[in-house]
Structure formats: structure tokens, C-alpha cells
C-alpha positions as a printed NumPy array, in Angstrom:
array([[-37.96 ,  59.739, -13.298],
       [-38.936,  58.837,  -9.59 ],
       [-40.774,  56.007, -10.581],
       [-38.002,  54.464, -12.498],
       [-35.678,  55.16 ,  -9.63 ],
       [-38.297,  53.42 ,  -7.144],
       [-38.383,  50.36 ,  -9.503],
       [-34.597,  50.366,  -9.763],
       [-34.2  ,  50.546,  -6.036],
       [-36.888,  47.686,  -5.484],
       [-35.306,  45.387,  -8.016],
       [-31.981,  45.837,  -6.427],
       [-33.432,  45.253,  -2.991],
       [-35.119,  42.146,  -4.269],
       [-31.919,  40.953,  -6.084],
       [-29.957,  41.473,  -2.883],
       [-32.427,  39.552,  -0.767],
       [-32.642,  36.644,  -3.197],
       [-28.795,  36.59 ,  -3.366],
       [-28.63 ,  36.55 ,   0.415],
       [-31.378,  33.636,   0.629],
       [-29.4  ,  31.697,  -2.049],
       [-26.181,  32.125,  -0.153],
       [-27.685,  30.793,   3.101],
       [-29.32 ,  27.966,   1.15 ],
       [-26.032,  27.17 ,  -0.431],
       [-24.211,  27.03 ,   2.915],
       [-26.3  ,  24.046,   4.076],
       [-25.746,  22.296,   0.882],
       [-21.873,  23.107,   1.284],
       [-22.102,  21.907,   4.78 ],
       [-23.632,  18.708,   3.797],
       [-21.388,  18.171,   0.966],
       [-18.236,  18.872,   3.321],
       [-19.603,  16.623,   5.786],
       [-19.817,  13.882,   3.065],
       [-16.255,  14.534,   1.916],
       [-14.99 ,  14.355,   5.409],
       [-16.869,  10.967,   6.013],
       [-15.283,   9.718,   2.665],
       [-11.866,  10.935,   3.523],
       [-11.81 ,   9.408,   7.119],
       [-12.895,   6.056,   5.343],
       [-10.054,   6.325,   2.855],
       [ -7.621,   7.073,   5.691],
       [ -8.77 ,   3.849,   7.455],
       [ -8.339,   1.766,   4.492],
       [ -4.898,   3.392,   3.899],
       [ -3.811,   2.467,   7.228],
       [ -4.976,  -1.136,   6.826],
       [ -2.957,  -1.177,   3.535],
       [  0.217,   0.216,   5.254],
       [ -0.234,  -2.524,   7.97 ],
       [ -0.687,  -5.398,   5.479],
       [  2.393,  -4.142,   3.4  ],
       [  4.545,  -3.919,   6.404],
       [  3.529,  -7.579,   7.534],
       [  4.282,  -8.735,   3.955],
       [  7.602,  -7.159,   4.004],
       [  8.58 ,  -8.632,   7.369],
       [  7.18 , -12.052,   6.439],
       [  9.341, -11.833,   3.152],
       [ 12.463, -11.061,   5.111],
       [ 12.141, -14.139,   7.481],
       [ 14.363, -15.685,   4.867],
       [ 13.517, -19.393,   5.106],
       [ 14.902, -19.667,   1.507],
       [ 18.301, -18.342,   2.5  ],
       [ 18.579, -20.983,   5.244],
       [ 17.439, -23.527,   2.824],
       [ 20.033, -22.41 ,   0.155],
       [ 22.771, -22.655,   2.991],
       [ 21.787, -26.109,   4.024],
       [ 21.525, -27.449,   0.444],
       [ 25.055, -26.233,  -0.171],
       [ 26.338, -28.033,   2.775],
       [ 24.503, -31.127,   1.763],
       [ 25.952, -30.878,  -1.833],
       [ 29.607, -30.629,  -0.322],
       [ 28.919, -33.475,   2.04 ],
       [ 27.446, -35.84 ,  -0.634],
       [ 30.254, -34.868,  -3.012],
       [ 32.931, -35.864,  -0.342],
       [ 31.024, -39.161,   0.333],
       [ 30.717, -39.867,  -3.577],
       [ 34.434, -39.077,  -3.989],
       [ 35.324, -41.366,  -1.112],
       [ 33.11 , -44.151,  -2.528],
       [ 34.95 , -43.868,  -6.022],
       [ 38.156, -44.095,  -4.277],
       [ 37.003, -47.115,  -2.45 ],
       [ 35.534, -48.697,  -5.699],
       [ 32.13 , -48.647,  -4.683],
       [ 30.293, -47.448,  -7.771],
       [ 26.762, -48.174,  -6.537],
       [ 27.089, -45.977,  -3.554],
       [ 28.798, -43.28 ,  -5.639],
       [ 25.903, -43.379,  -7.99 ],
       [ 23.496, -42.884,  -5.227],
       [ 25.473, -39.98 ,  -3.621],
       [ 25.58 , -38.497,  -7.195],
       [ 21.741, -38.667,  -7.348],
       [ 21.584, -36.816,  -3.94 ],
       [ 24.015, -34.111,  -5.392],
       [ 21.724, -33.702,  -8.438],
       [ 18.574, -33.472,  -6.126],
       [ 20.328, -30.973,  -3.995],
       [ 21.354, -28.96 ,  -6.935],
       [ 17.708, -28.769,  -8.066],
       [ 16.781, -27.635,  -4.534],
       [ 19.356, -24.939,  -4.628],
       [ 18.046, -23.67 ,  -8.148],
       [ 14.44 , -23.682,  -6.478],
       [ 15.548, -21.874,  -3.5  ],
       [ 17.314, -19.305,  -5.606],
       [ 14.058, -18.617,  -7.588],
       [ 12.125, -18.4  ,  -4.473],
       [ 14.731, -15.944,  -3.104],
       [ 14.443, -13.752,  -6.129],
       [ 10.677, -13.811,  -6.052],
       [ 10.796, -12.871,  -2.303],
       [ 13.206, -10.061,  -3.222],
       [ 10.902,  -8.752,  -5.871],
       [  7.907,  -8.919,  -3.486],
       [  9.693,  -6.907,  -0.855],
       [ 10.488,  -4.331,  -3.637],
       [  6.734,  -4.175,  -4.699],
       [  5.522,  -4.139,  -1.188],
       [  8.079,  -1.347,  -0.335],
       [  6.537,   0.722,  -3.355],
       [  2.953,  -0.009,  -2.214],
       [  3.856,   0.947,   1.296],
       [  5.266,   4.325,   0.076],
       [  2.183,   4.961,  -2.01 ],
       [ -0.138,   3.974,   0.773],
       [  1.541,   6.245,   3.205],
       [  1.48 ,   9.205,   0.548],
       [ -2.402,   8.335,   0.451],
       [ -2.727,   8.6  ,   3.926],
       [ -0.901,  11.912,   4.167],
       [ -3.226,  13.217,   1.281],
       [ -6.332,  11.939,   3.027],
       [ -5.207,  13.643,   6.452],
       [ -4.869,  16.735,   4.483],
       [ -8.375,  16.427,   2.873],
       [ -9.778,  15.856,   6.42 ],
       [ -8.14 ,  19.027,   7.744],
       [ -9.54 ,  21.036,   4.654],
       [-12.985,  19.413,   4.995],
       [-13.189,  20.237,   8.702],
       [-11.938,  23.794,   8.113],
       [-14.754,  24.22 ,   5.338],
       [-17.319,  22.837,   7.604],
       [-16.245,  25.424,  10.321],
       [-16.4  ,  28.205,   7.768],
       [-19.875,  27.09 ,   6.652],
       [-21.192,  26.978,  10.011],
       [-19.878,  30.402,  10.893],
       [-21.361,  31.813,   7.652],
       [-18.04 ,  33.343,   6.315]])
């Protein structure tokens, strides 16, 4: 009976020693993995910040609204050309009236093109705004991951 008790006690002691050794070896692997995660999260955060800056720049660029100014200018040109065309028809000058009508038609095509561009810019603004929201969300998540990784590294160093 004593021999079995001694074997049992020895096997328990060896088991606890091997578990303690494995725990200590695991800490260094955890520490290395946590540092790698921290490095990757910092890289992700930098990339998200670049994306945020790029999306903000795109939104600002789209809102400059050159198309809106072109649309207003073309509308003024159409009304001026129509006035001139009507004046030419009243005076009986059909050749000049035909020329003014061509200008009106050209300005109408420009207005249609500017409206398409304006719709595309608004669509781009909407997409960029969504991207900006997603990038900010990713950046918050990366900051949170960095905090957790730093906390894990601290715990692994302390051995708790």
C-alpha cells in the first residue's frame, strides 16, 4: 500500500511539474502570438486611417460641384439663345435663327450630360460616405483589438 501511495504521489508531482513547464512554455508562445496580433492590428489601423482620409478627400472633391455650375451656365445659355432665336424669327432672319436653334440643342445635350454627371457624383458621395462609415468602424475595432492584445501581452509577462 505504501508503495502505491509513493507511486501515486510521485506521478502527481511529475504531472504537476510537467503542467507547470507546459504553462511556462505556452506563455512565451502566447506572448509571441499576442505581439504578432498587435503588430497586425496596428498595420490594419494605419490602413483604415489611410482609407478614411481617402474617402473624406473623395467626398470633398465630389461636393465641389463643378457640374452644378455648368448646369446653371447651360440653362442661362439656353434662355439667351432662345431669346436671340425668337428675335431672329421676328426679324425674318431664318439662317441666324437656325444657328441659334443649333446652339440651343447643343446646350440641351450639355445639360443632360451635366445632370448625368451630377447624379453620378451624388451616387459617389453616397458610396464614399458608406465606405467612410465602414472604415471608421474597422478602425474602432482595430483600436479595441490593440487594447486587448496589449492587455494579453501584459498578462503573459506577469504570468497570470
